[in-house]
C-alpha positions as a Python dict, from the first residue, in 0.01 Angstrom:
ca = {
    (1, 'M'): (0, 0, 0),
    (2, 'C'): (245, -164, 239),
    (3, 'L'): (261, -70, 604),
    (4, 'A'): (558, -118, 834),
    (5, 'T'): (465, -129, 1201),
    (6, 'P'): (680, -58, 1507),
    (7, 'V'): (769, -348, 1736),
    (8, 'Q'): (984, -362, 2047),
    (9, 'I'): (1242, -636, 2094),
    (10, 'K'): (1166, -865, 2385),
    (11, 'L'): (1456, -1112, 2349),
    (12, 'K'): (1698, -1248, 2093),
    (13, 'T'): (1655, -1605, 1970),
    (14, 'K'): (1857, -1825, 1734),
    (15, 'N'): (1910, -1785, 1358),
    (16, 'E'): (1900, -1403, 1337),
    (17, 'K'): (1546, -1395, 1474),
    (18, 'L'): (1414, -1179, 1756),
    (19, 'K'): (1110, -1228, 1971),
    (20, 'V'): (918, -901, 1973),
    (21, 'I'): (613, -756, 2144),
    (22, 'V'): (323, -722, 1899),
    (23, 'D'): (-19, -809, 2040),
    (24, 'G'): (152, -1113, 2190),
    (25, 'D'): (481, -1274, 2089),
    (26, 'K'): (611, -1295, 1734),
    (27, 'E'): (951, -1367, 1578),
    (28, 'V'): (1098, -1137, 1315),
    (29, 'D'): (1402, -1169, 1088),
    (30, 'I'): (1669, -910, 1180),
    (31, 'S'): (1914, -975, 897),
    (32, 'L'): (1866, -614, 772),
    (33, 'V'): (1917, -473, 1125),
    (34, 'P'): (2190, -699, 1269),
    (35, 'K'): (2285, -471, 1563),
    (36, 'A'): (1933, -468, 1707),
    (37, 'K'): (1916, -562, 2075),
    (38, 'K'): (1665, -613, 2356),
    (39, 'G'): (1454, -300, 2417),
    (40, 'D'): (1517, -149, 2070),
    (41, 'W'): (1225, -45, 1850),
    (42, 'L'): (1213, -170, 1490),
    (43, 'L'): (994, -102, 1189),
    (44, 'C'): (872, -437, 1056),
    (45, 'H'): (686, -542, 745),
    (46, 'G'): (541, -887, 797),
    (47, 'D'): (810, -1079, 982),
    (48, 'L'): (1104, -877, 843),
    (49, 'A'): (1267, -598, 1045),
    (50, 'I'): (1346, -311, 808),
    (51, 'N'): (1493, -35, 1024),
    (52, 'K'): (1567, 67, 1383),
    (53, 'I'): (1369, 369, 1513),
    (54, 'D'): (1359, 559, 1841),
    (55, 'E'): (1087, 507, 2102),
    (56, 'S'): (928, 847, 2039),
    (57, 'E'): (880, 775, 1669),
    (58, 'A'): (749, 425, 1746),
    (59, 'K'): (487, 557, 1989),
    (60, 'T'): (380, 829, 1743),
    (61, 'I'): (328, 571, 1467),
    (62, 'L'): (145, 331, 1700),
    (63, 'G'): (-82, 616, 1811),
    (64, 'M'): (-169, 700, 1451),
    (65, 'I'): (-243, 335, 1372),
    (66, 'K'): (-461, 303, 1681),
    (67, 'S'): (-657, 619, 1596),
    (68, 'C'): (-727, 488, 1244),
    (69, 'Q'): (-858, 159, 1383),
    (70, 'H'): (-1112, 341, 1604),
    (71, 'Q'): (-1256, 527, 1306),
    (72, 'H'): (-1384, 208, 1140),
}
């Protein structure tokens, strides 16, 4: 099963890449979400941004992921 995780855009870099906040800094490819900008929330699989989501949905998903991690 594949899991896409929410990330928030920290800043835009070169070559259609964005620096995002995910347990530190990471760059993701935004070619599928070209209008993404600083502060937006994206669903990412690996280092590929798949879709833009709102903050409420992002926080709900992150909460579910965090609760699953505490059960193990």
